[in-house]
C-alpha positions in Angstrom: 0.0 0.0 0.0 2.8 2.4 0.9 4.6 1.5 -2.3 1.5 2.3 -4.4 1.1 5.7 -2.7 4.8 6.5 -3.3 4.5 5.6 -7.0 1.3 7.7 -7.4 3.0 10.7 -5.7 6.2 10.3 -7.9 4.1 10.2 -11.1 2.1 13.3 -10.0 5.3 15.2 -9.3 6.8 14.2 -12.6 3.8 15.6 -14.5 3.8 18.8 -12.4 7.5 19.5 -12.8 7.3 21.3 -16.2 4.6 23.6 -14.7 6.8 24.8 -11.9 8.7 28.0 -12.5 12.4 27.9 -12.1 15.2 30.4 -12.5 17.9 30.2 -15.1 21.2 29.2 -13.5 24.7 28.6 -14.7 27.4 26.7 -12.9 31.0 27.1 -13.9 33.7 25.2 -12.2 37.2 26.6 -12.0 37.7 29.9 -13.8 35.2 31.3 -16.2 32.1 33.4 -16.4 28.6 32.3 -15.2 25.7 34.0 -16.9 22.0 34.0 -16.1 19.2 35.9 -17.8 16.1 37.6 -16.4 13.2 38.7 -18.6 11.3 41.9 -18.0 7.8 42.9 -19.3 5.9 46.1 -18.8 2.2 46.2 -19.7 0.7 49.6 -20.4 -3.0 49.8 -21.1 -4.3 52.1 -23.8 -6.1 55.2 -22.7 -7.8 58.4 -23.9 -8.1 61.4 -21.5 -10.1 64.5 -22.4 -10.4 67.6 -20.3 -12.7 70.5 -21.3 -12.5 73.3 -18.7 -10.9 73.5 -15.3 -9.5 70.4 -13.6 -6.7 67.9 -14.0 -6.4 65.8 -17.2 -5.8 62.4 -15.6 -8.7 62.5 -13.1 -12.4 61.8 -13.2 -14.0 65.1 -12.3 -17.7 65.7 -12.7 -17.5 69.5 -12.6 -19.0 71.0 -15.7 -17.8 74.5 -16.5 -20.1 77.1 -18.0 -19.7 79.8 -20.6 -22.1 82.6 -20.1 -23.1 85.6 -22.3 -25.1 88.2 -20.4 -26.1 91.0 -22.8 -26.2 94.6 -21.7 -29.0 97.0 -22.8 -27.1 98.5 -25.7 -26.2 95.0 -27.1 -29.8 93.6 -27.1 -31.0 95.5 -30.2 -28.0 95.3 -32.4 -26.2 92.6 -34.4 -22.7 91.6 -33.5 -20.3 89.3 -31.8 -20.6 89.2 -28.0 -17.8 88.1 -25.8 -18.5 85.8 -22.9 -19.1 87.5 -19.5 -17.7 84.4 -17.7 -15.9 81.3 -18.8 -15.2 82.6 -22.2 -11.7 81.1 -22.4 -11.8 77.3 -21.8 -8.6 75.3 -21.4 -8.8 71.9 -23.1 -6.4 68.9 -23.4 -6.5 65.6 -25.2 -4.0 62.9 -24.1 -3.9 59.4 -25.5 -1.4 56.6 -26.1 -3.4 54.6 -28.7 -2.7 56.4 -32.0 -5.5 58.3 -33.9 -8.5 59.5 -32.0 -11.8 60.7 -33.5 -13.0 63.9 -31.8 -16.5 65.4 -32.0 -18.9 67.7 -30.3 -22.7 67.4 -30.1 -25.4 69.6 -28.6 -28.8 70.9 -29.2 -29.9 74.5 -29.7 -30.0 76.7 -26.7 -33.5 76.8 -25.3 -35.7 78.7 -22.9 -39.1 77.1 -22.8 -40.2 76.8 -26.5 -37.9 79.6 -27.7 -34.5 78.7 -29.0 -31.2 80.1 -30.3 -29.3 78.0 -32.8 -26.1 76.5 -31.4 -24.5 77.6 -34.7 -24.5 81.2 -33.3 -21.8 80.2 -30.8 -18.4 80.5 -32.5 -15.1 79.2 -31.2 -11.5 80.4 -31.8 -8.8 78.0 -30.9 -5.3 79.0 -29.7 -3.1 75.9 -29.4 -2.8 72.4 -30.9 -6.3 71.1 -30.4 -8.9 72.5 -32.8 -12.5 72.8 -31.7 -14.6 70.2 -33.6 -17.6 71.8 -35.3 -20.9 71.4 -33.4 -22.9 68.4 -34.6 -20.5 67.7 -37.5 -18.7 64.4 -38.3 -15.8 63.6 -36.0 -12.4 64.9 -37.0 -9.3 62.7 -36.6 -6.6 63.9 -34.2 -3.3 62.3 -35.2 -0.5 61.5 -32.8 2.1 64.1 -31.8 4.8 61.5 -31.7 4.6 57.7 -32.2 1.1 56.7 -30.9 1.0 59.6 -28.3 -1.4 62.5 -28.6 -0.8 65.4 -26.2 -2.6 68.4 -27.5 -3.7 71.5 -25.6 -5.6 74.7 -26.5 -7.6 77.5 -25.1 -10.9 77.8 -26.8 -12.5 81.3 -26.8 -16.2 81.3 -27.3 -18.3 84.2 -28.7 -22.0 84.6 -29.3 -23.2 85.9 -32.7 -26.1 88.0 -31.5 -28.7 89.1 -34.2 -30.7 91.5 -32.1 -31.6 93.7 -35.1 -32.2 91.1 -37.8 -33.4 88.0 -35.9 -34.3 89.0 -32.3 -35.2 86.4 -29.7 -37.4 86.7 -26.6 -36.1 87.6 -23.2 -34.9 84.6 -21.2 -32.0 82.4 -20.1 -31.2 80.1 -23.0 -29.2 76.9 -22.1 -27.8 73.8 -23.6 -25.1 71.2 -22.9 -22.4 70.3 -25.4 -20.8 66.9 -25.2 -17.3 66.4 -26.4 -16.3 62.9 -27.4 -12.8 61.4 -28.0 -12.9 57.8 -29.2 -10.6 55.3 -30.9 -11.5 54.8 -34.5 
């Protein structure tokens, strides 16, 4: 009985031996050089990080910044470009390590009840390396800065094209949310 258990254990160990990890070793007797190798591997996951507004690029922050245009009495009845009264310059950054990224923006018209202002009346000037994607248009492709890395930053300056004389709108507080999307193609 003991002999049978010993044989079963020996067979099990023989089958398991190739599965055991072992280090490379080299034994040299006398004079000479002994060498052993060690393999290294670093696994880096792909990522896309997008920041529109204040905050850090590599964090999940639910704060949504606001760009506001509060017209003065003289501006209400005339046509022209209106600068933002708050939040008019928005810092943006796109960081990725996967190669090309498709970048888009989508949003509905600004509304107050049943009245609306077309989102197309908001214009954007970009100072930096990340152009603003046209509202509601097809995504644009952002190409890597080097290798597969994208690291682009800009300051977007928003303006409102008010048409108080040619296409006035009712008094109110018109609002919408624009969603920016960066995705691997």
